[in-house]
N, C-alpha and C positions, 0 to 999 in steps of 0.2 A: 440826125442828132443821135448820140447814143446815150443810154441809161447806164449810169455807173451801179455796180452790184454793191450793196451795203457790206461793209466788213463783217466777217465772222467774229462774234464776241462769245466771252464766256456766258452760259446759259443764265447765271443768276443776275446778269445785267438787265435782262428782260427788256421790256419796251418803254419804261419810265425814263423820260429824258434826263432826269436828275442823276439816276442811277447809271445810265448809259455814259453821261458826261463823267461821273466819277470813275467808271471802270476805264474809260478812255484816256483820261487824262492824269489820274492820281493813284488808283489801286495798283499797288506793285511796283511802282516807281521808287527806286532807292532814295530815301530821305536821309541826309546827313546833318541837317541843321538841329541842333540840341532843342531849341525852342519848339520847333515843328514837330519833332518826335515826341516831346512831352504832351503838346497839344493832342496828337493822334492818340497816345496812350490815354489820356483823359476822356476824350471822345469814345474810345472803345469802352472805357468803364461806363460811361452814360449809356450804351447799348444793352448793357446786362439785362436780359429779360424782354427785350424790344427787338424790333426789326431795325436794320440798319437804315432803311430809308426815313424812319422816324428820326434818327440823328441827322441825317443829311438834310431833312426838312427844317430841322430846328438849328442847324450849325450856326448860321449867321446870328441868331438870337442868342445862342450859347456864346458865341465870340464877344457879342456887345455885353452880355451879362458878367462874363469873366475877363473884362478889361483886355481883350484881344488875346487871351491866353498868354498874357506877359507874366511869367511866374513870379517876378519881383513885386508885381502890383497884388496879384491873387494872394501871395503869401501873407499879405497884410490885411486880409479880409477878416471882418470881425462879425459879430452876431447881427449887427444892422445890416451888413451885406447879405448874410444867409437869410435874413427875413425878407430883404428886397427880392433875392432870386427865388424864394418859395412863393412869392406873389406874382412872378413873371411867368404868365400863361404861355409865352413864346417858348419857353425852354422846358426841359425835362425836369420837373419840380420833384426831386428825391433829396430829402435831407441828408441821406447817407452819402449819396453820390456827390452832393455839392460839398459836404465835409471832406470827403475823399479828394476832391480837386484841391481844396484849399490845403490840405495836409500834403497833397503831391507837390504843390507849389513851394511848400516850405522845405520838403526833402530836396528837391531840385535846386532851391537856393543854397542849402546846407552844403550840397555836393559841389556847387560852383565855389562857394567861399573856401571850400578845402582844395580847389583847383582841379576838381574832377570835371570832366566833359561829359555830359549826359550822353551825348553821341558816341563818344569812345567807349563809354560804359556798355551801351547797347550793342554796337558793332562789334565789341570786343568778345562776343559769344561766338561769332563767325569769323574772327579775324579780318573783319571788314568784307568779306566775301557774300555774294548773294547766292542762296542755296536754291535749287532747282526743284520744284515739286515734280510729281510724276506725270502732270498734265491730265490725268484721268479722273482721279479721285483726291478729294481734298480731305485730310484728317480734320478733326476738331481740336486734336491737341498732339503734341509729339514730346519725345524725351527732353528736346531743346526747349520747347515752350515751358515744360515743367521745371526745368533748370532755371530759365529766366524768372518765372514766376516767383520761384523760391527766393532768388536773388532780390527781387523787387520787394517782396514781403518782408524780407530781412531788413530793409531799409526803412520800411515802414509804409510803403504804398498800399492802398486798399484797392479792390475791384481789379486785381490783376491775377486772377486765376488761370491756369495754364490754357483754357479755352479762350479767354479774353486776350491773353498774350499771344496766342497763335493767330487770331484774327488780326492784332496788331502787326505782328510780324509780317503777314501777307499784306497789310495796307501800307507799312511803310517801307515794303521792298526788300526786306531782309529774305523773304522766300517769294520766289516767283512761282505762283500757283495757277497761272493762266492756262486754260485748257489748251491742249496741243493745237487744235484747230483755230484758236483765237489770234487775231491779228497782233495782239500785244504780247505773245509768248516770247517771241525773239526780240530783244531789244539791244 
């Protein structure tokens, strides 16, 4: 009986099974679904000031609290919903982040009403291409994340600074920043 060698992963995946599963199945996989891209952006906003594992551990509760991150539903959230969310110990209870998510849903819906695809807006910055990171060091922000951050802010999104945007670009697969030795580097 042979023992298989575990795959080599990016160091940040660590030993936590949740982080490893996220690394192995989600992080860096090109996402083109507008709703899923918006959800990922909102979750990256919730990470501000926190470790990503905190968001992962609370992601299902966040999804439940924010109606499955259906922008059309979240856009209609009012003060009673904000109070409900602030009372939910299962989520990241930040009034500013909750308000930013509701506002983000409204902006997403306004874009859709004008016939704009959130996916096309996002991927338009790279002409639909995945950018390859150098595989050795990951910057915290780039000129492109600064450009996308500025465009998102101009539309009214919050918690979309260039560092958050770069983390989102990595998560949604716009940038492949897997380590050179990582089994996910070549896709």
